[in-house]
C-alpha positions, 0 to 999 in steps of 0.5 A: 091547455098543453095537455088538452092538444098534445094528442092534436099535436102528435096526430099532426105530426104523423100526418106530416109524416105521412105527407113527406112519405107520399111525397116521396113514394111519387117521386117527387123532389125536395122542394115539391115535398116541401110543397105538399107539406106546406098546402097540408099546412095551410089546409089545417089552418083552413079547416081550423078557421071555417070550423071554429064556430062549429067547436064553440056549439059543439062545446054547447052540446057536449056540456050536456053530455057525460064524460063517457060520451064526451070521449066517445065523441072525441074518439069515434067522432074523430074516425067519422070526421075524417074517415067518412068525410075527408075521404068516404064524402068525396069518393062517394060524390064522385060515384054517384055525379059520374055513375061509376063504382067506388073503387073506380072513384078511389082510382080517379082520386089517386090518378086523375086528380084534375077530372075527380076535382070537376066531378065534386065540383059539378056536384056543388049544387047538391051539396050547397043545397043539403048543407045550407039548409041543414046549417040554417035550420040549425041556427034558426032552431037556435033563435026561433026559441020562445023560452029563450031569455038571454039574447046578445042582438036583442033588437033582432033576437027578441022578435025571433024569439016571439015568432016562434010561437008560430009552429015550424015558423023556422021551417017557412023562413027556409023553404021561402029562401030555398025557393027564392034562390031556386029562381035564380038557378037553371031548372034542372039545378034549380030541381037538385037544389030544392031536393037536396035543401029538403032532404037537409030539413028532413036530416035535421027533423030525423035527427032532433026525432032520434034524439027526443025518442032517447030523452025520453027513453032516458026519462022513462028510465031515470023515473023508475030509478035506473041511473042512465044517461046515454047521450047518443042522440047528442052525439048523433046530431053532433055528428050530423052537424059537423059534416055539414059544417065539413063540406065547405072546406071539402069543395074549397080544398080543391082550390089548393090541391087536387090530390085526394091524398093531401086534403084528407091529410090537411083537413084532418089534422084541422079537425082533429085541433076543432076537436080538441078546442071543443073539449077545452071549451067543455072542461074549461066552463068557457061557455057559461063564463062568456054569456054571448059567445053562444049566440056568436057561434050560431050567428056564425052557423046562420051566415054560414048556412046562407053563404052556402045556399047562395054558393050555389048561384054566386062565388064566394071566396073561403076567405070571406067564409071564415072571416064572417065566422071569425068576426061574429064570435069575436064581436060575441067574445068582446061583448061578453068581456064588456059586460062581465067587467061591468057587472063583475059581482051581480047576477047577470041575468036580469042585466043581460035583458037590459044590456 
């Protein structure tokens, strides 16, 4: 396990060293620099706690990809997660919301962090609509599956699986939720929220379409005798999913610091550890051993999507968001262990249906 997290530990030490260097360059005292280091550590823990369910879902997708694309997700995907979501994304929000160029947005982040935070916060309704809709459709898509025959919360999951016989039922449910929440917002905010939510649904469909096209292409090549498995569709899906998970962490980080540098360093450490945790789950076969862990993760995703959508109207503390995900995953893990201990030497499949 230590070997699996060695890269994350080295990356964390590098980020902490950069934090000290940044504090020193700003003329900070020893106590001020220590405070920056502490905030970076807290932000990293916040990111890990909010993204543990993301790691479980990532592991489920990565388990179907070859080792080459697994490593690409850990390397290239890490660059996208750190540079794209923790640095470029907040700058893009400021540039679009304030109608300024990217260079001016970067200047604001470094020289006027208070105004920078205010601009990012002002874009929250759109972020909540897009990110919440994308996560919600991911969660609903897992349960609205007619072929799904392994259930954790059987009394509701069975009904959702049956409802999937109606085409696009999950999209209809989400559209109703988007409309209901928009009715609670001011007209201008409602329009922004609905537009962003629709874009979130379109983004999910687009990624799914790309994945389907690539899978069909691979199937045709394999039928012709070529041994090919690109994994590009899964790679794109995972990075869009990662981006959606990052929204609440990036926004919530401003509760601890106005500095883009400190926020980027802290969240990047957390993102790196989540990547390592994902690979640990894949290579140890944890999802196969704990049958309901994936279910708990998707319930957590669905809950996070709902919280993000609701946050367009109601303020939800980051602590509550992280706690709900942790509780759902913890319960699914406990249920999986209990089920395995009850049936140590039997085929689980039939027993799961009656558990």
